[in-house]
C-alpha positions as CSV (number, residue, x, y, z in Angstrom):
1,M,43.5,2.2,-88.1
2,T,39.8,2.5,-88.7
3,A,36.9,1.3,-86.6
4,T,36.1,-1.5,-89.0
5,T,39.6,-3.1,-88.9
6,I,39.4,-6.8,-87.9
7,K,42.1,-8.2,-85.8
8,P,43.8,-11.4,-87.0
9,I,42.7,-14.6,-85.3
10,N,46.2,-15.2,-83.8
11,D,46.2,-11.7,-82.2
12,P,47.1,-11.9,-78.5
13,G,43.9,-10.0,-77.6
14,T,41.7,-12.3,-79.6
15,E,43.4,-15.3,-78.2
16,L,42.8,-14.1,-74.6
17,A,39.2,-13.4,-75.4
18,R,38.8,-17.0,-76.8
19,R,40.3,-18.4,-73.6
20,R,38.1,-16.3,-71.4
21,T,35.0,-17.3,-73.3
22,G,36.0,-20.9,-73.0
23,M,36.4,-20.6,-69.2
24,S,33.0,-18.9,-69.0
25,F,31.4,-22.1,-70.3
26,Q,33.1,-24.0,-67.5
27,R,31.8,-21.5,-65.0
28,T,28.3,-21.8,-66.4
29,R,28.5,-25.6,-66.2
30,M,29.5,-25.5,-62.6
31,S,26.7,-23.0,-61.9
32,A,24.2,-25.4,-63.4
33,D,25.6,-28.2,-61.1
34,R,25.2,-25.9,-58.1
35,T,21.6,-25.3,-59.1
36,L,20.9,-29.0,-59.4
37,M,22.6,-29.6,-56.0
38,S,20.2,-27.0,-54.5
39,V,17.3,-28.8,-55.9
40,M,18.7,-32.1,-54.6
41,R,19.1,-30.6,-51.1
42,T,15.5,-29.4,-51.0
43,A,14.1,-32.6,-52.4
44,L,16.1,-34.7,-49.9
45,S,14.7,-32.6,-47.1
46,L,11.2,-33.1,-48.3
47,I,11.7,-36.8,-48.8
48,G,13.4,-37.3,-45.5
49,F,10.9,-35.3,-43.5
50,G,7.9,-36.9,-45.2
51,F,9.3,-40.4,-44.6
52,T,9.9,-39.6,-41.0
53,I,6.4,-38.2,-40.5
54,F,4.9,-41.3,-42.2
55,Q,7.0,-43.7,-40.1
56,F,6.3,-41.9,-36.8
57,F,2.5,-42.1,-37.2
58,Q,2.7,-45.6,-38.6
59,K,4.6,-46.7,-35.4
60,M,2.1,-44.9,-33.2
61,R,-0.8,-46.7,-35.0
62,D,1.0,-50.1,-34.7
63,A,1.5,-49.6,-31.0
64,D,-2.3,-48.8,-30.6
65,V,-1.4,-45.3,-29.2
66,L,-3.5,-43.7,-32.0
67,Q,-6.5,-45.2,-33.8
68,R,-6.8,-43.0,-36.9
69,V,-3.6,-41.6,-38.4
70,N,-4.5,-41.3,-42.0
71,A,-4.2,-37.5,-42.4
72,P,-0.6,-37.3,-41.0
73,R,0.5,-40.4,-42.9
74,N,-1.0,-39.0,-46.1
75,F,0.8,-35.7,-45.4
76,G,4.1,-37.5,-45.0
77,L,3.4,-39.4,-48.3
78,A,2.6,-36.2,-50.0
79,L,5.9,-34.6,-48.9
80,V,7.8,-37.5,-50.3
81,I,5.9,-37.3,-53.6
82,I,6.5,-33.6,-53.9
83,G,10.2,-34.1,-53.2
84,I,10.3,-36.8,-56.0
85,G,8.4,-34.5,-58.4
86,M,10.8,-31.6,-57.6
87,L,13.8,-33.8,-58.2
88,I,12.4,-35.1,-61.6
89,L,11.8,-31.5,-62.7
90,G,15.3,-30.5,-61.6
91,I,16.9,-33.4,-63.4
92,V,14.9,-32.7,-66.7
93,Y,15.8,-29.0,-66.5
94,H,19.5,-29.8,-65.9
95,I,19.7,-32.2,-68.8
96,Q,18.0,-29.8,-71.2
97,F,20.2,-26.9,-70.1
98,M,23.4,-28.9,-70.4
99,A,22.5,-30.2,-73.8
100,G,21.9,-26.6,-75.0
101,L,25.2,-25.5,-73.4
102,R,27.1,-28.3,-75.0
103,K,25.6,-27.5,-78.4
104,T,26.4,-23.8,-78.2
105,R,30.0,-24.6,-77.0
106,E,30.5,-27.0,-79.9
107,E,29.2,-24.5,-82.4
108,M,31.5,-21.8,-81.1
109,R,34.5,-24.1,-81.0
110,A,33.8,-25.2,-84.6
111,E,33.8,-21.5,-85.6
112,G,37.1,-20.9,-83.7
113,L,35.5,-18.4,-81.3
114,I,36.5,-20.3,-78.2
115,H,39.1,-22.7,-76.9
116,G,37.4,-26.1,-76.3
117,E,40.5,-27.9,-75.0
118,S,39.1,-28.7,-71.6
119,V,36.7,-31.6,-71.2
120,F,33.0,-31.2,-70.6
121,P,32.3,-34.2,-68.4
122,T,29.1,-35.8,-67.3
123,S,27.8,-34.1,-64.1
124,L,28.5,-36.0,-60.9
125,S,25.5,-34.0,-59.5
126,L,23.3,-35.5,-62.1
127,I,24.4,-39.0,-61.3
128,T,23.8,-38.3,-57.6
129,A,20.4,-36.8,-58.3
130,T,19.4,-39.9,-60.3
131,L,20.4,-42.1,-57.3
132,L,18.5,-39.9,-55.0
133,L,15.4,-40.2,-57.3
134,L,15.7,-44.0,-57.1
135,L,15.9,-43.8,-53.4
136,G,12.8,-41.6,-53.2
137,I,10.9,-44.0,-55.4
138,A,11.9,-46.9,-53.2
139,A,10.7,-44.9,-50.2
140,V,7.3,-44.4,-51.8
141,I,7.0,-48.0,-52.7
142,G,7.9,-48.9,-49.1
143,M,5.3,-46.5,-47.8
144,L,2.5,-47.9,-50.0
145,T,3.2,-51.5,-49.3
């Protein structure tokens, strides 16, 4: 057998490689979900902390304990806006990455290079991130009105 011999497509070694490559797409998808969850965790911390700072100084002003509280309130608002911005960027990146991954997977499946038997579902993390984004926007609207 020479070095240029090509194994048939139904060779057990080739079949095993196709299955492993198919599973690697699933691992990559789950890794992208974990990355989005990390972005969500950080954005939620920023939004929650910013909203808390804003509300604390708002209540202090309403109780006439403090007269001027614009700087701390603005800082709280800025934290919420940064959290929302971070979440938007994370969602956009996730969508772009997943679209590219799906395209590559379909191309490889069409060429018979991988098994594409398992489903490639919509990310539950993406749905949750979108809901968190709406919650953050509602928080900013509440803070400004």
